[in-house]
VEXDREN-720482 format. One line per 4 residues: number of its first residue (from 1); for each residue x, y, z of N, C-alpha, C. Coordinates in pm, whole numbers, plus 32768, in hexadecimal, padded with zeros to 4 digits. Layout:
NUM	X Y Z X Y Z X Y Z  ...;
//
This chain:
1	6F8D 716A 0BAD 6F34 71CF 0BE2 6EFE 7223 0B6D  6E7E 7239 0B6E 6E3F 728A 0B07 6E59 731E 0B20  6E52 7371 0AB8 6E67 7402 0ACA 6DF7 743F 0B1D  6E12 74B3 0B50 6DB4 74FC 0BA4 6D73 756D 0B54;
5	6D05 75A1 0B87 6CBB 760B 0B43 6D02 7691 0B57  6D1E 76D2 0AE9 6D5F 7756 0AEB 6CF7 77C6 0ADA  6C92 77AB 0A84 6C2B 780F 0A69 6BA8 77C7 0A4C  6B39 7808 0A6D 6AB5 77CF 0A53 6A58 783C 0A21;
9	6A08 7819 09BC 69A2 7873 098A 691D 7827 098B  68C1 784B 09E6 683D 780A 09E4 67F0 7834 0968  67B0 77D2 0928 6763 77EE 08B0 66CE 77E0 08CF  667A 7816 0876 65EA 781E 088E 65A3 7798 0897;
13	65D9 772F 0860 6595 76AE 085D 65C9 764D 08C9  65F4 7684 0938 662A 7636 09A9 66A4 75E4 0981  66F7 7620 092F 6779 75E5 0912 67E4 7647 0941  685A 7611 0955 68CD 7661 097E 6938 7656 0914;
17	696B 76C7 08E8 69DD 76C9 088D 6A59 76D6 08E6  6AAA 766F 08E6 6B1A 7666 0943 6BA0 7670 08FA  6BFC 76BC 0933 6C86 76BD 0905 6CD8 767D 0974  6D25 7618 0950 6D75 75CE 09B2 6E06 75FE 09AF;
21	6E4F 75D9 0A18 6EDA 7606 0A26 6F36 75D1 09B8  6F0A 756A 096E 6F5B 7537 08FF 6F39 757F 087B  6EE1 75E4 0882 6EBB 7632 080C 6E41 75FE 07C2  6E10 7588 07E7 6D99 7552 07A3 6D1D 75A2 07C8;
25	6CC6 75B2 0765 6C42 75F0 077A 6BDC 7581 0765  6B86 756F 07CB 6B26 7501 07C9 6A9F 7532 07FB  6A34 74EB 07D4 69AC 750F 07FE 6974 74A0 0857  693A 74CA 08C9 6901 746C 092A 686C 7488 0938;
29	681A 7420 092C 6789 742B 0937 6760 7414 09C8  6727 747B 0A06 66FD 7473 0A92 6671 7439 0AA4  6623 742C 0A38 6597 7403 0A46 6584 7382 0A96  65D6 731A 0A86 65C1 72A0 0AD4 65D4 72B4 0B6C;
33	6616 731E 0B95 6631 7336 0C23 65C6 738B 0C66  656F 73C9 0C18 6512 742D 0C4E 649F 73F2 0CA0  649D 736F 0CB5 6438 732F 0D0A 6476 72F7 0D89  64F2 731E 0DA7 653B 72E5 0E18 656C 7350 0E78;
37	6550 733D 0EF9 6589 738F 0F63 6586 7425 0F49  65F6 7465 0F68 6603 74F6 0F55 65F5 7521 0EC3  660D 74C3 0E68 6607 74E5 0DDA 6579 7507 0DAE  6513 74DA 0DF8 6488 74FD 0DD8 6475 7594 0DD6;
41	64BC 75D9 0E2F 64B1 766B 0E38 64E4 76B0 0DB9  653A 766A 0D6E 6575 76A6 0CF6 6513 76AE 0C82  649C 7676 0C94 6434 7688 0C2D 640F 771B 0C22  6423 7766 0C8D 640F 77F7 0C8B 6481 7831 0C37;
45	645F 7862 0BC2 64C2 7890 0B60 6526 78F4 0B9C  64F5 7951 0BEC 6550 79B6 0C24 65B8 7976 0C80  6593 790E 0CC8 65F3 78C7 0D1D 6652 7873 0CC8  661E 7832 0C61 6675 77E4 0C09 66E2 783C 0BCC;
49	66C0 78B7 0BAC 671E 7914 0B6D 678E 7941 0BCB  6786 7920 0C4D 67EF 7948 0CAC 6866 78E8 0CAB  6866 7885 0C53 68D5 7826 0C4C 695A 786F 0C3C  69BC 7843 0C89 6A42 7880 0C81 6AAB 7816 0CA6;
53	6B25 7825 0C71 6B8F 77C8 0C96 6BB9 77E1 0D27  6BDB 7776 0D6E 6C04 7785 0DF9 6C95 775C 0E10  6CE1 7753 0DA5 6D6D 772B 0DAF 6D84 769C 0D81  6D20 7649 0D8D 6D28 75BE 0D5F 6CB5 759A 0D04;
57	6C3E 75CA 0D25 6BC5 759E 0CE5 6B67 7615 0CCF  6AE4 75F9 0CD5 6A7D 7660 0CC5 6A27 7660 0D42  6A04 76D9 0D6E 69B0 76E9 0DE4 6946 7753 0DC5  68D6 774B 0E0B 6869 77AC 0DFE 6856 77F3 0E82;
61	680A 7861 0E81 67F2 78AF 0EFB 67AD 7860 0F69  6763 77F6 0F47 6721 77A5 0FAE 677F 7739 0FE5  67FE 773E 0FC0 6868 76E3 0FEB 6863 765B 0FA8  680C 7648 0F45 680F 75CD 0EF6 6893 75CD 0EA7;
65	68CC 7557 0E97 694A 7549 0E4D 6952 74BD 0E13  699E 74B0 0DAA 69B6 742E 0D6C 6A4B 740E 0D6F  6A6A 738F 0D77 6AF3 7360 0D73 6B30 7384 0CEB  6BAC 73B4 0CE8 6BE9 73D7 0C68 6BF5 735F 0C0B;
69	6C08 72E7 0C42 6C0F 7270 0BEE 6B89 7254 0BAC  6B1B 7268 0BF5 6A95 7257 0BBC 6A82 72B7 0B48  6AAC 7332 0B5A 6A9D 7397 0AF0 6AF0 7373 0A75  6B6A 7347 0A8A 6BC0 7328 0A19 6B91 72AB 09D0;
73	6B79 7240 0A1A 6B54 71C1 09DD 6AC8 71C1 09A3  6A6F 7215 09DA 69E6 721B 09AB 69CC 7284 0943  6A33 72CB 091A 6A21 7337 08B8 6A4F 7309 082E  6A28 7356 07C9 6A50 7338 0740 6AA3 73AC 070A;
77	6B03 738B 06B9 6B5C 73EF 067F 6B0F 744D 0622  6B33 74CC 0627 6AFA 7532 05CF 6B64 7552 0567  6B3B 754C 04EA 6B9E 7568 047E 6B8D 75F0 0446;
//
């Protein structure tokens, strides 16, 4: 099982700076998702900035959410 999201910081270029429960800090690029479903609404910068951890993953005020495994496996380590 992959670690879960402990903290999230939305960045200006539609990326998320994620801290996982195993202590890793990773960056996830949301741009490929912004043409799909509820994620289209996240093109509005103020809505994108509402990203917050929900205990397992990341959720936004419009109820869009991503699987924690998608976030972990699709992100790159930050050094």
